[in-house]
Structures are given as C-alpha cells and as structure tokens.
N, C-alpha and C positions, 0 to 999 in steps of 0.2 A: 254536256254530253260527252265531249272529247275526253275529259278527265276520267269519267267512268269507263270509257273504252280502254284507256291506258292502264287503269287499275286492273281491269279484266285480263288484259294481255300479260301484265306482270304476274298475276296469280296463275295464269296458264303456264307461264315459263317455270314457275316454282313447282307446279304439279308435275310438269314433264321431267324436271330434274329429279324430283323425288321418285318418280316411276322408274327412271333409268338407274338410280342408285339401288332401288329395291331389286330390279332385274339383275344387276351385276352381283348383288349380295346373294340372290337365290340361285343363280346359274354359274357364277364364276368365283365363288368363295370370297366375294367382296373386293377383288382386285383383278384388273386387266393390264395388259402390256401398254396399250395405246388407245386414246380416245381423241377423235378429231371433230372439229365443228367449224362450219362456215356461216357467217352472218348470224341468223337467228339461232342456228345450232351452236355457234360459238358462244352466244349469250347463255344458252342453257348449260353449256360445258363450264363456263365461268361460275355459274351458280352451283353446279355439282362440285367443282373444286373448292369453292368457298365453304362447302359443308363437309367435304371429305377430301382433304388434299392428298391422301394416300390411296385413293381409289385406282390410280393408274401410275405407271412408271413414266410415261411420256404423254404430253398433250400437244396437239396442234390446233392453234386458235387463229383463224383468219377472218379479217374484216368484221371486227366486233366492236360495238359501242359499249363502253362500261363506265360506271361511276362507282367510286369507293364509298361504302357505307358500313362503318364498323359496327353499327347497332343491328345489322340485319344478318344475324347468324342463326 
C-alpha cells in the first residue's frame, strides 16, 4: 500500500510541474525571471527545470530531496 501512495505522489508532482509549465507558456511567453520553491515546491521546481531548463533566469531551491534519474525526461 505504501508503494502505491508514493507512486501517486510522484505522479501528482509531475502533473503539477506540467501545469506550471503550461501556465508560464500561456501567460508569460514561456519564460519568467525567477521561480522559487521550498520543500515540496522545490521538488516540483526541480522537475520543471529538468524538463525546461530555460523556463527561468534564476531559481531558488530550498530544502529539497532529489535523486538523479537520467531516464526520466
């Protein structure tokens, strides 16, 4: 049961990242000056940056747990 909950959380994070990317594309021509994230928001921000590293000029990431996975792009 715990593994299923972790998978659901990871999918939710990916959905949030995609929604934020879409919002920035639609409202800010695909680029903003700064994006910041703390804890869970930082994990979402890392996912955003892994998909679109040019979406912002600066990123502030605080208290984030991350693991590199080259196959997850």
